[in-house]
C-alpha positions in Angstrom: 77.2 93.9 78.4 79.0 93.9 81.8 77.0 93.0 84.9 76.5 95.8 87.2 77.8 95.5 90.8 74.4 95.7 92.4 73.8 94.9 96.0 71.9 91.8 95.0 74.8 90.5 93.0 77.2 91.2 96.0 74.8 89.4 98.2 74.7 86.4 95.9 78.5 86.3 95.6 78.8 86.4 99.4 76.4 83.5 99.7 78.2 81.5 97.1 81.6 82.1 98.9 80.1 81.2 102.2 78.8 77.9 101.0 82.0 77.1 99.2 83.9 78.0 102.4 81.6 75.9 104.6 81.9 72.9 102.3 85.7 73.1 102.4 85.7 73.4 106.1 83.4 70.4 106.5 85.5 68.4 104.0 88.7 69.2 106.0 87.0 68.3 109.4 85.8 65.1 107.9 89.3 64.2 106.6 90.8 64.9 109.9 88.3 62.8 111.8 88.7 60.0 109.3 92.5 60.0 109.6 92.2 59.9 113.5 89.7 57.0 113.3 92.0 55.1 110.9 94.9 55.6 113.4 92.7 54.3 116.2 91.7 51.3 114.2 95.3 50.4 113.5 96.3 50.8 117.2 93.2 48.6 118.2 94.1 46.0 115.6 97.7 45.7 116.9 96.5 45.5 120.4 94.0 42.8 119.4 96.9 40.8 117.8 99.0 41.1 120.9 96.1 40.0 123.1 95.4 37.0 120.8 99.1 35.9 121.0 98.9 36.1 124.8 95.7 34.1 124.9 97.3 31.4 122.6 100.3 31.3 124.9 98.2 31.1 128.1 96.0 28.4 126.6 99.0 26.3 125.8 100.4 26.8 129.3 97.0 25.8 130.7 97.1 22.7 128.6 100.6 21.8 129.8 99.6 22.4 133.5 96.4 20.4 133.1 98.4 17.5 131.8 100.9 17.9 134.7 98.1 18.0 137.3 96.5 14.9 135.8 99.7 13.0 135.9 100.7 14.1 139.4 97.2 13.2 140.7 96.8 9.8 139.1 100.4 8.4 139.0 102.1 7.9 142.3 105.3 7.0 140.5 105.3 10.4 138.7 104.5 12.2 142.0 107.5 10.4 143.7 109.8 11.3 140.7 108.7 14.9 140.7 109.1 15.3 144.5 112.6 13.8 144.5 113.8 15.9 141.5 112.2 19.2 142.5 112.3 19.2 146.3 115.3 16.8 146.7 113.2 14.4 148.9 114.6 11.1 150.0 113.4 8.0 151.8 114.6 7.1 155.3 118.1 5.6 155.2 118.6 6.7 151.6 121.6 9.0 150.6 121.0 11.4 147.8 123.9 13.1 145.9 123.0 16.2 143.9 125.1 16.7 140.8 124.9 20.0 138.9 
């Protein structure tokens, strides 16, 4: 016995196709949003690594500069040596020759 194509059967088929279509649309939208979110996560992770490398570099630089500041403020000999080498300073009556 074949089913008759009654209005109720057509209505039920339409409702079934509607929900199948809606489920597919929602699944596709979810997939698109997930892919976009994964891309954002990867970019954020790469940016974070870059920032962490910069932080490590700057912390090392701060440590070197702190050591230098401590040496220059506590050691007059170091301060004199640094001034002579960097700014070509000299004492009165002293002749300095710069060799490069």
